[in-house]
N, C-alpha and C positions, 0 to 999 in steps of 0.2 A: 739963175735957174739952169743955165747951160752947165755951170760949175758943179751943181748938185747932181745933174745927170751924168756927167763925166765921172764924179766921185763914186756914185753908185755903181756905174758901169765897171770902174776899176776894181771896185770891191768884189762885184761878182765874178769878174775875170780872175782876180787873185784867188778866190776860193775855188773857181773851176780849174785853174792851173795846179792848185795843190790838193785836188780831189783825192789823189792817190795816197797822200800823206794822211788826209783826214780818214780815208778808208782804212789804211793800215793801222793807225792808232785806235780806231774803233774796233777793229778785228782783234788787236791785241788786248784791249780792255775787255772785250767779251770772252776771249779765251781765258783770261785771268779769272774773270767772274765765274766761268763755267768750271774751272779747276778748283776754285775756292768753294763753290756750291756743292760740287759732286765728289771732290777728293779730299781737299784740305780740311774743310770745316765738317766735323761730325755732326750729324743731325740730331736735334734735341726734341723730344716728344713730352707733352704735358697731359696729365690726367687731373680732372677736377671733381670735387665733391662739395656738397652743400649739406651741413649738418645743423639740426634743430636741437639746441641744449635748453631744457626747461625742467627745473626741479619741481614744478608744480605748486610752489608755495606762493600764496596770494600776499602781497605786501600789506602790512598792517594787521594781518590775521595772527592770532596767537599760535605759536608752533606746537605741534604734537611732540611727545616725548622723543619719539624716533626720528623726527625731521632734523634733529641736530646732527645726525650721523652723515647727512648728505647735502644739507641746504647750502653749505659754503663750498663743498667739492664740485657740485654739479652747477656751475655758472659758466656763461660764455668765456669770461676772463680766465677762470681757472681751467677751462678746457683748452684754451689757446696755449696757456703755459705748459700744460701737460703734453700737448702734441709735439712741442719743440723740445721735450725732454730727451736727452741722449739715451737714457734708459729704455724709454718707451719706443724710440725710433729703433734701437737695437733689437728689441723684442719684436718689432713690426718686421724687421728684415729677416729674422727667424722664421716668423710666420709665413712669409713669402718664399722661404727657402733660397734666399740669395746671399747667404753669408759668404764673405770672401770676395764677392763681386762688387758690393758697395759697402762703404764704411758709414757709420752713424753720422759722422761730422759731414761727409759728402752729401748724404741725403738731407741733413738738416739745412746745408747751404742752398739746396734746390727746393726748399719748402717755402711757400708764400701763403700766409694766413691773415684773413681779415674778418672782422666783424662787421656785418651789415648794420649801418647806423639805425638806432632806435629799434632794433629786433634782437632776438635771440638766435639769429641765424649765422653760422660761420661758414666761409668759403675757404676751401684749401685747394691749393695748386701744387702739384709736385711734377718737376721735370726729370727726365732721365734720358739716357742714350738709346734705350730700347722701348718700343711701344707696349709690348707685353710686360716687360719688367716694371714700367711706370705704373700700370694699373695694379699689378701684384703688390708692389711696394705700398701704394696708397691704401689698398685694402687691408694689408697687414698692419699698417700704422693705426687705422681706424679701429681694428679689432684689438690691437694692443692698448689703445687708449681706454676703451671700455673695460678691458680686463684690468687695468690698472686702477680705475676708479672703483670698480667693484671689490678689488682686493683691499683697498684703503677702507671703504665702508665695512667690509667683512671683518677686518682687523679690529676697527674700533668696536664694532658690536660684540665680537667675541671676547675682546679684553673686558668689557663691561659684564658680559655673560658669566665669565670666570669669576669676576669679583662678586657678583650677586650670588652664584652658586656657592662660593666659600661662605659668605655671610649666612645664606640659608642653612647650610650644614652647621655652622656655629651655633645658630639659634636652635636648630633641631636638637643637638646634643644637650645644650642648656635647658631646653624644654623637657626633655626626657628625664634629665636629672632632677629637675624641680618637681615634675609630676611624681617621680619615685619618692622623693623626700616627702611630698605631701601625703602620699598613700602610707608611707611608714608612720608619720606622725598621727594620721587618722586611725591606723590600726592600733597604735599604742594608746590612743585616747578611747579605744573601743567605741568608735562611732558606728552608727548603723550602716549596713551594706548600701543603702540608698544614697548615702553621702560620700561613699568612697569613689574617688575619681579613677575611672578605668578607661584609658584612651591609648591608642596606638598611634604613634607619629608616622605620618605619611604626607605625600604631596597634597592630598585633597582633605585632610582632617581639618575640622574646625573645633576649636577649643572654647566651650562656653561653660564657665563655672559661676555659680551664684551661691554664695554662702550667706545665709541670714543669721546673724548672731543671736537674734531672739529665739529663732527656731532651734539652734544649737543648745541654748540654755534650757529650753523646754524638754528636749529629748535626751540630754546628757548633762551630767553635773560637771560642766567644764567651767574653769576659772576665766576671768576676764582676760588674763595674759594668754592663756591657750587659744581663746577665741581670736584674739588679735593676731597671734602668731599664724593661725590657719588662714585668716583673712589676708595676711601679707603674702603668704604663699600663693593664695588664690589670685591676688592682683599680679604678682609676678608671672604666674601662668598665662594670665590674660595678655600682659604686655608682651611676653616672649611669643605667645601664639599670633598676636596681631602682627608683630615684626616678621615672624616666620611667613605668614600668609602674603605679606607685602613683597617679600623676597621671591617667594613662589610665583606670584602674579608678575613680577618684574622679569623674572627668569623666562616664564612662558611668553611674555610679551616680546622679548627679544628673539626667542626661537621662532615665534610666528612671523616676525618682521624678516628674518633671514630667509624664511620659506616663501613669504609672499612678495618681497620686494623684487622689482624687475628693472634692471638698468635699461632695457629695451624701451620702457615707457618714458624715460627721462631724456635719452640721446637718441634721436631719430635721424636716419639718413634720408634726407629729402631728395637728393640727387646723387646716385651711386657713381663711382668711377667706371669709366669704359675704356676699352683699348683705343687709343687715338689712331686715326686712320692717316694722318698727314703730319710731318713735323712742323713744329713751331719756327724752327730755324735750322739751316738757312732756307730762304725762299728764292729758289733759282730764278723764276721768271721776274720777280722784283729786282734781284741782284743784276740780272742781265739787262733790264730796262734802265737801271741806274748806270750800269757800265756803257751802255749804248750812248746815252746822253753825255756821260763824262768823256767818252772817246771822241765823240764829235766836237766837244768844246775844246779838248786839249789839241786835237788835230788842227782845228781852226786857229787856235792860238799860235801853234807851231808855224803854220802856213804864213800867218801875218808877221810873225817874228823873222821868219826866213826872208820874207819880202823886205822888211825894215833892215835887216842886216845887209842884204844885197844892195839896196839903195844907198844906204850910208856909206858902204864900201866904195861904191862907184863915185860918189861925191868926194871922197877923200882923195881918190885918184885924180879926179879932175883938178882939185885944188892944188895938189902937188905937182 
């Protein structure tokens, strides 16, 4: 028991004798910590946003014709890929008016994106050296993503719109030619005016032609061959008119879709970015606390090492 008391006393005395060493190492550690926190290490700020990505399509439900333009583009996974696109990030930097100050690769390296499990929510964190720039950059990227998605949807719709417009015009020309041919044959056969087809091709015209072969025989001395020829022309006009109306309806459907579709209803900003008030790193108080503890530990270690070195040196002198 006496030995333990003496050992503890020696321990305390050793620490007390080396208190200035411990204090010095602690002060040095604190100074290094302060220099690192306030001078050497540049502060980093982060802005956060939470986005809801929902295309509104119910699983298992049959898709509408226009759903195919956005059902695969507007999904959480597709959104996450688009946010990390260099082209989108570059456009976001332009929207933030920070060209030249940040590169797309630099911004991409400071982006952190995660999909909240089992939800359509996406959390985005962006780090930068300036608190105001951090918010501006993230706002710009979010805006650029929406713009990119809408441009892809618009491009797909306008491509099909152009296709159906060409088909509609082709059917319109064929329909006009067939109607003209029908009228020429009807006039040549001296059919009554009531049976002459008089129609003007327009977007809203409907073509309804009914030729009754028995009626034709009754009112005009037409041969079977002539009746069949007129009926064939009549059927061609009906088919052309049906296809023409289909293309007109499809064209109008796509135009209505472009006017009514809103990307804002599919991609909602649940939590918008705000200007960060304090840096994420460095954290001066935390760093100084760690430096204080490390300084004491290193100082204490040096004190005991100094005592060990001194005692072993004296023992060697006595032995020699």
